[in-house]
gemmi code that builds the backbone of each chain (N, CA, C; Angstrom):
import gemmi

chains = {
    "A": [
        ("MET", (136.151, 95.546, 33.546), (135.957, 96.318, 34.650), (137.211, 97.469, 35.210)),
        ("ALA", (138.490, 97.716, 33.341), (139.500, 98.120, 33.755), (139.209, 99.392, 34.150)),
        ("ASP", (137.726, 99.985, 34.055), (137.986, 101.955, 33.907), (138.038, 102.224, 35.176)),
        ("LEU", (137.738, 100.738, 36.376), (137.697, 101.167, 38.147), (139.320, 101.881, 38.958)),
        ("HIS", (140.383, 101.078, 37.988), (141.505, 101.824, 38.723), (141.341, 103.119, 37.795)),
        ("ILE", (141.158, 103.317, 36.964), (141.755, 104.919, 36.531), (141.100, 105.998, 37.226)),
        ("PRO", (142.188, 106.656, 38.275), (141.697, 107.900, 39.466), (140.723, 109.153, 38.373)),
        ("ASP", (140.029, 109.583, 39.013), (139.001, 110.822, 38.046), (139.388, 112.032, 37.608)),
        ("ALA", (140.706, 112.035, 38.512), (141.870, 112.941, 37.943), (142.165, 113.135, 36.609)),
        ("LEU", (142.646, 111.859, 36.045), (142.607, 110.840, 34.967), (141.273, 110.935, 33.919)),
        ("LEU", (140.674, 111.013, 34.516), (139.667, 110.635, 33.424), (138.796, 111.916, 33.275)),
        ("VAL", (139.285, 112.409, 34.386), (138.653, 114.418, 33.599), (139.387, 114.720, 32.592)),
        ("LYS", (141.167, 114.091, 33.129), (141.671, 115.332, 32.345), (141.796, 114.456, 30.812)),
        ("ASN", (141.082, 113.661, 30.187), (141.001, 112.652, 29.117), (139.622, 113.488, 28.530)),
        ("TYR", (138.950, 113.440, 29.617), (137.048, 114.130, 29.133), (137.638, 115.367, 28.397)),
        ("VAL", (138.452, 116.697, 29.174), (138.611, 117.719, 28.963), (139.493, 117.690, 27.162)),
        ("ASP", (140.146, 116.510, 27.275), (140.938, 116.518, 26.285), (140.407, 116.050, 25.156)),
        ("GLY", (138.909, 115.570, 25.283), (137.894, 115.251, 23.867), (137.841, 113.800, 24.243)),
        ("ASN", (137.738, 113.431, 24.730), (137.822, 111.337, 25.156), (136.163, 111.465, 26.138)),
        ("GLU", (135.081, 111.373, 24.756), (133.776, 111.599, 25.544), (133.154, 110.503, 26.513)),
        ("ALA", (134.195, 109.080, 26.464), (134.055, 108.130, 27.115), (134.329, 108.122, 28.902)),
        ("ALA", (135.239, 109.178, 28.636), (135.557, 109.243, 30.448), (134.333, 110.178, 30.473)),
        ("LEU", (133.926, 110.692, 30.703), (132.045, 111.213, 30.999), (131.611, 110.617, 31.694)),
        ("ALA", (131.365, 109.433, 31.000), (130.227, 107.570, 30.873), (130.871, 107.513, 32.451)),
        ("THR", (132.222, 107.028, 31.781), (132.598, 106.212, 32.998), (132.732, 107.067, 34.203)),
        ("LEU", (133.052, 108.356, 34.711), (132.869, 108.959, 35.749), (131.424, 109.019, 36.057)),
        ("ILE", (130.361, 109.509, 34.949), (129.030, 109.229, 35.854), (128.625, 108.335, 36.378)),
        ("LYS", (128.821, 107.223, 35.704), (128.840, 105.305, 36.334), (128.992, 105.085, 37.324)),
        ("ARG", (130.438, 105.519, 37.601), (131.475, 105.704, 39.207), (130.298, 106.444, 40.266)),
        ("HIS", (129.758, 108.017, 40.094), (129.706, 109.173, 40.729), (128.193, 108.862, 40.777)),
        ("GLU", (127.259, 107.984, 39.716), (125.894, 108.535, 40.106), (125.358, 108.215, 41.173)),
        ("SER", (125.683, 107.395, 41.808), (124.218, 106.908, 42.316), (125.022, 107.627, 44.810)),
        ("LYS", (125.719, 108.064, 44.220), (126.248, 108.504, 45.497), (125.855, 110.091, 45.576)),
        ("ILE", (126.340, 110.546, 44.086), (125.356, 112.529, 44.030), (124.100, 111.589, 44.016)),
        ("TYR", (123.149, 111.352, 42.966), (122.103, 110.783, 43.008), (121.519, 110.614, 44.532)),
        ("GLY", (121.961, 109.473, 45.889), (121.634, 109.207, 46.826), (121.543, 110.868, 47.525)),
        ("PHE", (122.511, 111.516, 47.764), (122.577, 112.883, 48.384), (121.713, 113.256, 48.633)),
        ("ILE", (121.684, 113.769, 46.431), (120.166, 115.057, 46.499), (119.309, 114.528, 46.685)),
        ("TYR", (118.304, 112.665, 47.064), (117.379, 112.321, 46.709), (117.094, 112.510, 48.557)),
        ("SER", (118.223, 111.904, 49.245), (117.959, 111.854, 50.493), (117.886, 113.592, 51.387)),
        ("LYS", (118.239, 114.606, 50.509), (117.759, 116.051, 50.714), (116.544, 116.525, 50.149)),
        ("ILE", (115.907, 115.946, 49.129), (114.754, 116.285, 47.683), (113.639, 115.554, 48.226)),
        ("ALA", (113.812, 114.297, 48.447), (112.520, 113.080, 48.354), (111.698, 112.846, 47.397)),
        ("ASP", (112.246, 113.329, 46.010), (111.647, 113.123, 45.396), (112.306, 113.096, 44.103)),
        ("ARG", (111.822, 112.172, 43.024), (112.860, 111.008, 42.132), (112.446, 112.203, 41.650)),
        ("ASP", (111.271, 113.266, 40.575), (111.906, 113.637, 39.734), (112.070, 114.586, 39.483)),
        ("ILE", (112.137, 115.690, 40.671), (113.401, 116.774, 41.233), (114.236, 116.230, 41.389)),
        ("SER", (114.707, 114.763, 42.262), (116.424, 114.915, 41.800), (116.805, 114.571, 40.984)),
        ("ASN", (115.824, 114.167, 39.982), (116.578, 113.517, 38.311), (116.937, 114.950, 37.619)),
        ("ASP", (115.782, 116.123, 37.880), (116.574, 117.122, 37.937), (117.164, 117.312, 37.785)),
        ("ILE", (117.382, 117.682, 38.834), (118.538, 118.470, 40.414), (120.132, 117.562, 39.413)),
        ("PHE", (119.903, 116.247, 39.682), (121.201, 115.597, 38.872), (121.754, 116.160, 37.732)),
        ("GLN", (120.368, 116.124, 37.461), (120.578, 116.670, 35.133), (121.379, 118.303, 35.501)),
        ("ASP", (120.619, 118.657, 35.847), (121.380, 120.464, 36.398), (122.940, 120.199, 36.995)),
        ("THR", (122.941, 119.262, 37.432), (124.519, 119.289, 38.382), (125.622, 118.847, 37.216)),
        ("PHE", (125.022, 117.696, 36.968), (126.331, 117.615, 35.291), (126.265, 118.424, 34.008)),
        ("ILE", (125.235, 119.186, 34.109), (125.027, 120.390, 32.744), (126.257, 121.458, 33.948)),
        ("LYS", (125.957, 121.443, 34.699), (127.091, 122.702, 35.285), (128.823, 121.839, 35.058)),
        ("VAL", (128.579, 121.041, 35.136), (130.157, 119.729, 35.165), (130.558, 120.064, 34.001)),
        ("ILE", (129.843, 119.466, 32.582), (130.541, 119.975, 31.582), (130.208, 120.998, 30.932)),
        ("LYS", (129.684, 122.328, 31.386), (130.207, 123.287, 30.679), (131.116, 123.890, 30.960)),
        ("THR", (131.285, 123.454, 33.015), (133.233, 124.187, 33.401), (134.199, 123.519, 32.918)),
        ("LEU", (133.902, 121.873, 32.598), (135.231, 121.529, 31.942), (134.834, 121.414, 30.418)),
        ("LYS", (133.919, 121.647, 29.517), (134.785, 121.766, 28.314), (135.239, 123.313, 28.378)),
        ("SER", (134.999, 124.093, 29.399), (135.517, 125.809, 29.086), (136.717, 125.685, 29.286)),
        ("ASN", (137.045, 124.298, 30.134), (138.955, 124.558, 30.383), (138.782, 125.661, 31.687)),
        ("SER", (137.808, 125.808, 32.717), (137.356, 126.360, 34.075), (137.646, 125.624, 35.207)),
        ("TYR", (137.882, 124.285, 34.745), (138.230, 123.741, 36.293), (139.576, 123.430, 36.380)),
        ("ASN", (140.123, 123.177, 37.393), (141.080, 123.202, 38.223), (141.238, 122.376, 39.307)),
        ("GLU", (142.011, 120.807, 38.760), (142.065, 120.275, 40.109), (142.771, 120.034, 41.394)),
        ("GLU", (141.784, 120.923, 41.946), (142.042, 120.971, 43.019), (142.171, 120.466, 44.400)),
        ("GLY", (141.070, 120.118, 44.678), (140.323, 119.176, 44.985), (140.122, 117.685, 44.540)),
        ("LYS", (139.645, 117.201, 44.874), (139.011, 116.008, 44.146), (137.768, 116.426, 43.277)),
        ("PHE", (137.103, 115.327, 41.969), (136.193, 115.630, 41.446), (134.817, 115.234, 42.289)),
        ("LEU", (134.486, 113.845, 43.211), (133.228, 113.980, 43.392), (133.385, 115.345, 44.374)),
        ("PRO", (134.266, 116.175, 45.514), (133.518, 116.955, 46.158), (133.017, 117.769, 45.458)),
        ("TRP", (133.783, 118.403, 44.023), (133.266, 119.275, 43.294), (131.957, 119.390, 43.173)),
        ("VAL", (131.874, 117.893, 42.560), (130.402, 117.916, 41.841), (129.231, 117.880, 43.257)),
        ("MET", (129.806, 117.260, 44.256), (128.653, 117.384, 45.475), (127.913, 118.020, 46.000)),
        ("ARG", (129.277, 119.847, 45.925), (129.052, 121.070, 46.278), (128.060, 121.566, 45.029)),
        ("ILE", (128.523, 121.383, 43.530), (127.406, 122.193, 42.608), (126.495, 121.566, 43.082)),
        ("SER", (125.946, 120.359, 43.474), (124.495, 119.558, 43.679), (123.542, 120.047, 45.036)),
        ("HIS", (124.696, 120.548, 46.029), (124.442, 121.257, 47.410), (124.062, 122.694, 47.219)),
        ("ASN", (124.780, 123.355, 46.335), (123.816, 124.637, 45.493), (122.856, 124.751, 45.164)),
        ("LEU", (122.956, 123.179, 43.767), (121.363, 123.784, 43.535), (120.042, 123.218, 44.160)),
        ("ILE", (120.855, 122.210, 45.221), (119.366, 121.521, 46.210), (119.027, 122.942, 46.767)),
        ("VAL", (120.166, 123.821, 47.729), (119.835, 124.906, 48.197), (118.833, 125.917, 47.168)),
        ("ASP", (119.135, 126.427, 45.846), (118.729, 126.873, 44.833), (117.067, 126.623, 45.089)),
        ("HIS", (117.235, 125.115, 44.970), (115.323, 124.742, 44.627), (114.386, 124.569, 46.200)),
        ("PHE", (115.076, 124.895, 47.186), (114.578, 125.093, 48.236), (114.321, 126.524, 48.587)),
        ("ARG", (115.107, 127.625, 47.906), (115.399, 128.893, 47.935), (113.484, 129.128, 46.639)),
        ("LYS", (112.841, 128.885, 45.767), (112.662, 128.589, 44.466), (110.942, 127.982, 45.643)),
        ("THR", (111.435, 126.741, 45.909), (109.607, 126.123, 46.582), (109.274, 126.970, 48.022)),
        ("LYS", (110.481, 127.672, 48.568), (110.064, 128.426, 49.965), (108.687, 129.920, 48.858)),
        ("LYS", (109.403, 130.346, 47.944), (108.419, 131.164, 47.532), (107.405, 130.719, 46.935)),
        ("MET", (107.490, 129.336, 46.051), (106.142, 129.060, 46.098), (106.193, 127.279, 46.055)),
        ("PRO", (105.447, 127.011, 47.072), (105.273, 125.880, 47.545), (104.990, 124.368, 46.630)),
        ("MET", (105.602, 123.555, 46.387), (104.726, 122.452, 45.026), (104.288, 121.454, 46.475)),
        ("TYR", (103.189, 120.512, 46.623), (102.431, 119.878, 46.764), (102.084, 118.534, 45.820)),
        ("ARG", (102.633, 117.751, 46.252), (102.277, 116.220, 45.570), (101.604, 115.194, 45.621)),
        ("GLU", (101.141, 114.753, 45.047), (99.895, 113.391, 45.869), (100.968, 112.309, 46.069)),
        ("THR", (100.505, 111.844, 47.664), (101.623, 110.455, 47.894), (100.654, 110.082, 49.513)),
        ("GLU", (100.763, 108.876, 49.138), (100.029, 107.599, 50.089), (99.123, 108.283, 51.105)),
        ("GLU", (99.659, 109.380, 51.950), (99.581, 110.069, 53.443), (98.850, 110.917, 52.673)),
        ("PHE", (98.965, 112.036, 51.916), (98.699, 112.536, 51.780), (98.198, 113.218, 50.792)),
        ("SER", (96.450, 113.950, 50.579), (96.196, 113.731, 49.601), (95.707, 115.196, 48.991)),
        ("ILE", (96.025, 115.733, 47.760), (95.918, 116.662, 47.333), (95.229, 117.551, 47.155)),
        ("PHE", (93.432, 116.717, 47.262), (92.397, 117.230, 47.468), (92.395, 117.732, 48.778)),
        ("SER", (93.086, 117.498, 49.699), (92.691, 118.372, 51.356), (93.074, 119.158, 51.159)),
        ("VAL", (94.092, 119.873, 50.110), (93.907, 121.556, 50.793), (93.718, 121.575, 49.190)),
        ("MET", (93.221, 121.309, 48.485), (92.794, 122.057, 46.684), (90.735, 121.758, 46.828)),
        ("SER", (90.500, 123.018, 46.516), (89.032, 122.532, 46.350), (88.089, 123.176, 44.991)),
        ("ASP", (87.394, 122.851, 44.347), (86.987, 123.616, 43.550), (85.981, 124.620, 44.307)),
        ("ASP", (85.803, 125.553, 44.081), (84.764, 126.292, 44.780), (83.595, 126.397, 43.634)),
        ("ALA", (83.480, 125.963, 42.203), (82.266, 126.173, 41.228), (81.729, 125.071, 42.240)),
        ("LEU", (80.289, 126.043, 41.568), (79.295, 125.173, 42.203), (78.799, 123.494, 41.544)),
        ("THR", (78.544, 123.053, 42.258), (77.977, 121.296, 41.470), (76.444, 121.870, 41.080)),
        ("ILE", (75.888, 120.701, 40.268), (75.053, 120.766, 38.971), (74.137, 121.233, 40.595)),
        ("GLU", (74.236, 120.411, 41.032), (73.202, 120.415, 42.365), (72.762, 121.423, 42.936)),
        ("SER", (73.631, 122.413, 43.594), (73.710, 123.453, 44.628), (73.851, 124.476, 43.358)),
        ("LYS", (73.971, 124.670, 42.336), (73.599, 124.909, 40.961), (72.603, 125.780, 40.548)),
        ("MET", (71.282, 124.783, 40.424), (69.720, 124.120, 40.404), (69.173, 124.973, 41.607)),
        ("ILE", (69.611, 124.761, 43.114), (69.419, 125.327, 44.005), (69.341, 126.645, 44.245)),
        ("VAL", (70.838, 127.796, 43.654), (70.930, 128.967, 43.547), (69.754, 129.363, 42.855)),
        ("ASP", (69.464, 128.991, 41.575), (68.787, 129.109, 40.890), (67.245, 129.203, 40.856)),
        ("GLN", (66.447, 127.963, 41.293), (65.460, 128.042, 42.306), (65.234, 128.992, 43.536)),
        ("VAL", (65.892, 129.288, 44.354), (65.596, 130.071, 45.436), (65.260, 131.568, 44.458)),
        ("GLU", (66.763, 131.512, 43.501), (66.382, 132.988, 43.084), (65.071, 133.517, 42.517)),
        ("LEU", (64.282, 132.393, 42.074), (63.209, 132.076, 41.162), (62.029, 132.955, 41.967)),
        ("ASP", (62.303, 131.778, 42.779), (61.088, 131.987, 44.137), (61.564, 133.294, 45.059)),
        ("LEU", (62.314, 134.068, 44.796), (62.590, 135.484, 45.403), (61.998, 136.262, 44.918)),
        ("LYS", (61.957, 136.171, 43.094), (61.743, 136.929, 42.583), (60.112, 136.885, 42.794)),
        ("LYS", (59.425, 135.689, 42.752), (58.203, 135.787, 43.250), (57.714, 136.654, 44.239)),
        ("LEU", (58.302, 136.239, 45.190), (57.711, 137.301, 46.835), (57.592, 138.222, 46.147)),
        ("ILE", (58.975, 138.996, 45.335), (58.539, 140.642, 45.322), (57.227, 140.749, 44.949)),
        ("GLU", (57.053, 139.857, 43.557), (56.096, 140.334, 42.927), (54.460, 140.424, 44.603)),
        ("GLU", (54.842, 140.281, 45.009), (53.740, 139.777, 45.980), (53.465, 141.280, 46.765)),
        ("LEU", (54.918, 142.097, 46.517), (55.168, 143.448, 47.516), (54.203, 144.417, 47.277)),
        ("PRO", (53.622, 145.714, 47.602), (53.063, 146.226, 47.303), (53.967, 147.563, 46.345)),
        ("ASP", (52.964, 147.690, 45.197), (54.329, 148.214, 44.327), (55.453, 149.116, 44.577)),
        ("ASP", (55.001, 150.185, 45.968), (55.942, 151.119, 46.223), (57.263, 150.382, 47.150)),
        ("GLN", (57.302, 149.690, 47.686), (57.768, 148.668, 48.156), (59.046, 147.938, 47.075)),
        ("LYS", (58.170, 147.240, 46.460), (58.483, 146.721, 44.999), (59.748, 146.898, 44.557)),
        ("GLU", (59.076, 148.574, 44.044), (60.139, 149.075, 42.980), (61.068, 149.588, 44.093)),
        ("VAL", (61.537, 149.558, 45.175), (62.379, 150.162, 45.816), (63.332, 148.824, 45.858)),
        ("VAL", (63.033, 147.940, 46.066), (63.709, 146.415, 46.355), (64.440, 145.947, 45.233)),
        ("VAL", (63.597, 145.828, 44.053), (64.071, 145.833, 42.969), (65.777, 147.399, 42.335)),
        ("MET", (64.934, 148.179, 42.808), (66.212, 149.627, 42.291), (67.519, 149.262, 42.980)),
        ("ARG", (66.764, 148.472, 44.552), (68.025, 148.229, 44.963), (68.691, 147.449, 45.171)),
        ("MET", (68.033, 146.521, 45.008), (69.145, 144.680, 44.525), (69.270, 144.475, 43.027)),
        ("TYR", (68.183, 144.676, 42.545), (68.704, 144.486, 41.502), (69.261, 145.566, 40.390)),
        ("GLN", (69.186, 146.287, 40.668), (69.762, 147.659, 39.722), (71.344, 148.054, 40.538)),
        ("ASP", (71.091, 147.971, 41.816), (72.435, 148.487, 42.399), (72.298, 149.418, 42.808)),
        ("MET", (71.208, 150.705, 42.760), (71.228, 151.594, 42.674), (71.561, 152.512, 44.154)),
        ("SER", (71.707, 153.295, 44.189), (71.712, 154.007, 45.614), (70.771, 154.217, 46.372)),
        ("PHE", (70.586, 154.822, 47.514), (68.838, 155.465, 48.160), (68.521, 156.377, 47.810)),
        ("LYS", (70.126, 157.196, 47.809), (69.605, 158.642, 47.150), (69.031, 158.626, 45.553)),
        ("GLU", (69.835, 157.404, 45.223), (69.822, 157.871, 43.138), (68.224, 157.112, 43.568)),
        ("ILE", (67.721, 156.218, 44.038), (65.815, 156.386, 44.101), (65.162, 157.049, 44.683)),
        ("SER", (65.763, 158.036, 45.611), (64.592, 158.396, 46.620), (64.408, 159.853, 45.297)),
        ("GLU", (65.739, 159.963, 43.950), (65.489, 161.509, 43.552), (64.314, 160.425, 42.124)),
        ("LEU", (64.842, 158.819, 41.821), (63.733, 158.456, 40.598), (62.281, 158.406, 40.909)),
        ("THR", (62.183, 158.036, 42.356), (60.829, 157.992, 42.735), (60.292, 159.554, 43.162)),
        ("GLY", (61.303, 160.937, 43.440), (60.423, 161.763, 43.981), (60.107, 161.455, 45.096)),
        ("VAL", (60.779, 160.702, 46.270), (60.047, 160.675, 47.567), (61.995, 160.838, 48.628)),
        ("SER", (61.446, 161.001, 49.953), (62.577, 161.685, 50.345), (63.975, 160.517, 50.943)),
        ("ILE", (65.002, 160.244, 51.197), (66.043, 159.188, 51.153), (65.065, 158.292, 52.461)),
        ("ASN", (64.724, 159.117, 53.430), (64.310, 158.355, 54.582), (62.935, 157.048, 54.229)),
        ("THR", (61.971, 157.861, 53.143), (61.335, 157.801, 52.650), (61.451, 155.902, 52.113)),
        ("ALA", (62.508, 156.253, 51.294), (62.538, 155.074, 50.385), (63.634, 153.796, 51.424)),
        ("LEU", (64.038, 154.150, 52.137), (65.246, 153.887, 53.325), (63.545, 152.754, 54.268)),
        ("GLY", (62.516, 153.814, 54.414), (61.361, 152.926, 55.465), (60.981, 151.604, 54.087)),
        ("ARG", (60.596, 152.193, 53.068), (60.110, 151.148, 52.177), (60.888, 150.101, 51.863)),
        ("MET", (61.830, 150.362, 52.043), (62.921, 149.359, 52.111), (62.750, 148.048, 53.120)),
        ("ARG", (62.916, 148.670, 54.344), (62.509, 148.298, 55.613), (61.201, 147.555, 55.444)),
        ("TYR", (60.140, 147.852, 55.414), (58.786, 147.402, 54.880), (58.840, 146.425, 54.228)),
        ("ALA", (59.298, 146.610, 53.551), (59.267, 145.523, 52.032), (60.399, 144.190, 52.383)),
        ("LEU", (61.329, 144.586, 53.355), (62.286, 143.092, 53.763), (61.190, 142.603, 54.875)),
        ("MET", (60.587, 143.286, 55.838), (59.663, 142.580, 56.823), (58.529, 141.500, 56.231)),
        ("ASN", (57.964, 142.752, 55.231), (56.870, 141.721, 54.307), (56.986, 140.750, 54.029)),
        ("LEU", (58.219, 141.042, 53.459), (58.909, 139.970, 52.583), (59.464, 138.432, 53.756)),
        ("ARG", (60.097, 138.642, 55.255), (59.270, 137.940, 56.010), (58.476, 137.255, 55.831)),
        ("LYS", (57.984, 137.677, 56.706), (55.897, 137.442, 56.796), (55.544, 136.234, 55.775)),
        ("ILE", (55.789, 137.271, 54.262), (55.450, 136.127, 53.634), (56.299, 134.629, 53.834)),
        ("ILE", (57.567, 134.162, 53.500), (57.878, 133.594, 53.854), (57.669, 132.647, 54.903)),
        ("ASP", (57.528, 133.290, 56.108), (57.391, 133.087, 57.436), (55.600, 132.129, 57.455)),
        ("LYS", (54.668, 132.559, 56.307), (53.672, 132.228, 56.116), (53.153, 131.362, 55.809)),
        ("HIS", (53.613, 131.117, 54.590), (53.761, 129.927, 53.409), (54.766, 129.001, 53.794)),
        ("GLN", (55.614, 128.983, 55.113), (56.491, 128.018, 55.352), (57.813, 127.728, 54.174)),
        ("ILE", (58.267, 128.877, 53.973), (59.049, 128.784, 52.575), (60.648, 128.462, 52.503)),
        ("ILE", (61.766, 127.851, 52.859), (62.637, 127.539, 52.942), (63.557, 127.968, 51.863)),
        ("LEU", (63.768, 128.793, 51.894), (65.230, 129.688, 50.750), (66.671, 129.221, 51.256)),
        ("THR", (67.207, 128.232, 51.116), (68.865, 128.252, 51.463), (68.510, 127.068, 50.594)),
        ("ASN", (70.618, 127.579, 50.532), (70.983, 126.441, 49.651), (72.994, 126.438, 50.155)),
    ],
    "B": [
        ("MET", (96.260, 88.939, 60.325), (97.086, 89.469, 59.137), (98.217, 90.551, 59.920)),
        ("ALA", (99.589, 90.187, 59.841), (100.289, 91.627, 60.776), (100.324, 92.519, 59.692)),
        ("LYS", (100.045, 93.918, 61.008), (99.909, 94.736, 60.261), (101.688, 95.467, 59.542)),
        ("ILE", (101.680, 96.320, 59.223), (102.961, 97.120, 58.489), (102.969, 98.005, 58.922)),
        ("TYR", (102.745, 98.669, 60.017), (103.285, 100.294, 61.088), (104.515, 100.901, 60.099)),
        ("SER", (105.541, 100.004, 59.744), (106.730, 101.269, 59.254), (106.184, 101.949, 57.970)),
        ("LYS", (106.702, 103.023, 57.390), (106.444, 103.743, 56.407), (107.763, 103.327, 55.598)),
        ("LYS", (107.454, 103.501, 54.366), (108.001, 103.500, 53.259), (109.679, 104.034, 53.692)),
        ("ALA", (110.364, 103.459, 53.275), (111.903, 104.176, 53.848), (112.398, 104.909, 52.475)),
        ("LEU", (112.735, 105.685, 52.817), (113.019, 107.288, 52.021), (113.808, 106.960, 51.532)),
        ("ALA", (115.165, 106.803, 51.876), (115.825, 106.278, 50.875), (116.545, 104.443, 50.610)),
        ("SER", (116.442, 104.222, 49.614), (116.837, 102.828, 49.190), (117.788, 102.888, 49.116)),
        ("LYS", (118.631, 101.217, 49.441), (120.444, 101.552, 49.165), (120.796, 102.282, 47.789)),
        ("ASP", (120.122, 101.601, 46.753), (120.585, 101.953, 45.456), (119.843, 102.774, 44.565)),
        ("LEU", (120.156, 103.828, 44.727), (120.409, 105.085, 43.987), (120.284, 105.571, 42.853)),
        ("LYS", (119.333, 105.666, 41.363), (120.591, 105.679, 40.468), (119.549, 106.924, 40.198)),
        ("PRO", (120.205, 107.653, 39.175), (119.079, 108.546, 38.335), (118.485, 107.825, 37.502)),
        ("LYS", (117.850, 108.356, 36.279), (116.848, 107.693, 35.252), (117.963, 107.670, 34.341)),
        ("LYS", (117.893, 106.341, 33.299), (118.856, 106.061, 31.784), (118.732, 107.313, 31.270)),
        ("GLU", (117.189, 107.872, 30.988), (117.311, 108.818, 29.785), (118.373, 110.201, 30.601)),
        ("VAL", (118.509, 110.648, 31.636), (118.542, 111.620, 32.251), (120.451, 111.369, 32.058)),
        ("VAL", (121.053, 110.369, 31.827), (122.134, 109.851, 32.221), (122.308, 110.072, 30.177)),
        ("SER", (121.497, 109.088, 29.464), (121.898, 109.153, 28.354), (122.068, 110.696, 27.544)),
        ("PHE", (120.795, 111.364, 28.139), (120.898, 112.981, 27.754), (122.239, 113.602, 28.141)),
        ("LEU", (122.578, 113.506, 28.676), (123.953, 114.590, 29.629), (124.984, 113.376, 28.392)),
        ("LEU", (124.921, 112.380, 28.180), (126.051, 111.891, 27.574), (126.047, 112.705, 25.998)),
        ("ASN", (124.608, 113.132, 26.050), (124.442, 113.394, 23.717), (124.692, 114.753, 24.557)),
        ("TYR", (124.387, 115.669, 25.344), (124.867, 116.446, 25.736), (125.811, 117.432, 25.741)),
        ("SER", (126.580, 116.075, 26.380), (127.769, 116.702, 26.257), (128.948, 116.622, 25.330)),
        ("GLN", (128.601, 115.273, 24.295), (128.644, 115.059, 22.465), (128.357, 116.007, 21.675)),
        ("ALA", (127.220, 117.012, 22.035), (126.671, 118.143, 21.114), (127.401, 118.782, 21.533)),
        ("LEU", (128.180, 119.590, 22.826), (128.657, 120.417, 23.177), (130.295, 120.773, 22.873)),
        ("THR", (130.146, 122.216, 22.542), (131.393, 123.126, 22.511), (131.582, 123.943, 22.534)),
        ("VAL", (132.283, 124.273, 23.718), (132.783, 126.108, 24.254), (133.492, 126.317, 23.610)),
        ("VAL", (133.512, 127.593, 22.828), (134.600, 128.185, 22.419), (134.555, 129.173, 22.923)),
        ("LYS", (136.566, 129.862, 23.619), (136.948, 130.826, 23.998), (137.220, 131.483, 22.437)),
        ("VAL", (136.545, 132.782, 23.097), (137.719, 133.784, 22.202), (137.576, 135.108, 22.931)),
        ("ASN", (138.512, 136.070, 22.755), (139.278, 136.853, 24.274), (138.688, 137.008, 24.753)),
        ("GLU", (138.364, 136.180, 26.262), (138.094, 135.317, 27.598), (136.508, 135.704, 27.809)),
        ("LYS", (135.407, 135.423, 26.207), (134.488, 135.615, 26.459), (134.049, 133.933, 25.890)),
        ("SER", (133.347, 133.239, 26.264), (133.035, 132.316, 26.213), (132.116, 131.503, 25.554)),
        ("PHE", (131.812, 131.025, 24.418), (130.452, 130.520, 23.987), (130.035, 129.395, 23.426)),
        ("GLU", (128.853, 128.933, 23.845), (128.817, 127.895, 23.948), (127.884, 127.107, 22.564)),
        ("ILE", (128.511, 125.985, 21.854), (127.992, 125.760, 20.249), (127.217, 124.012, 20.584)),
        ("ILE", (126.235, 123.875, 20.127), (125.166, 122.913, 20.747), (124.891, 122.802, 18.876)),
        ("ALA", (125.580, 121.433, 18.693), (125.554, 120.873, 17.037), (124.001, 119.843, 17.212)),
        ("ASN", (123.635, 120.173, 16.838), (122.124, 119.463, 16.204), (122.244, 117.447, 16.302)),
    ],
}
model = gemmi.Model(1)
for chain_id, residues in chains.items():
    chain = gemmi.Chain(chain_id)
    for i, (resn, *xyz) in enumerate(residues, 1):
        res = gemmi.Residue()
        res.name, res.seqid = resn, gemmi.SeqId(i, " ")
        for name, pos in zip(("N", "CA", "C"), xyz):
            atom = gemmi.Atom()
            atom.name, atom.element = name, gemmi.Element(name[0])
            atom.pos, atom.b_iso = gemmi.Position(*pos), 0.0
            res.add_atom(atom)
        chain.add_residue(res)
    model.add_chain(chain)
structure = gemmi.Structure()
structure.add_model(model)
structure.setup_entities()
């Protein structure tokens, strides 16, 4: 444990002079302080590891390019770098928040799958099939308007032009068609839900 | 049975980064050479 007696400043100087082992000593000496500091702010081990890594990448680059001057002490300088990276991290996550599943928080409470389940898909298909059958029961002029409006997505203006009746007649046929559909549904006690 | 009401402590006393992270940093440091030419610095990473 002779390393413990070498001051940080000397280790930094040795590292800058090419002694790679000095860096290992510096990391070992300060890792729990720096990592603990990051973790106290972030509360996520993986992200803390990332920030710890980025911090030391900055340290290594600065030391290797001889841009570091021993004004203060090594540890406060590294802490400042990690502090800045933590601030950067929070800025980023503010724009795009990340949720992680924990014991108290299930990710599925905020996430849902909008796709229909097989069951509801079958129900939707069945409802659509039933509705088509019901439309078949309508008088021809009404059926024509419903099909053009609902299935071919035509406007009443287009329908009136195509069928040779006024817009009001087309609207009236649609109205009667819907009333008749409701009547048939009521009469036969059909339940169209999904 | 006694119930534990306390949540997990956020920070345990001896927190350390992953060994992989530290070994990556040491390898990275060994591989990296920064060369300064006319006030521009170049980072060279040896494979």
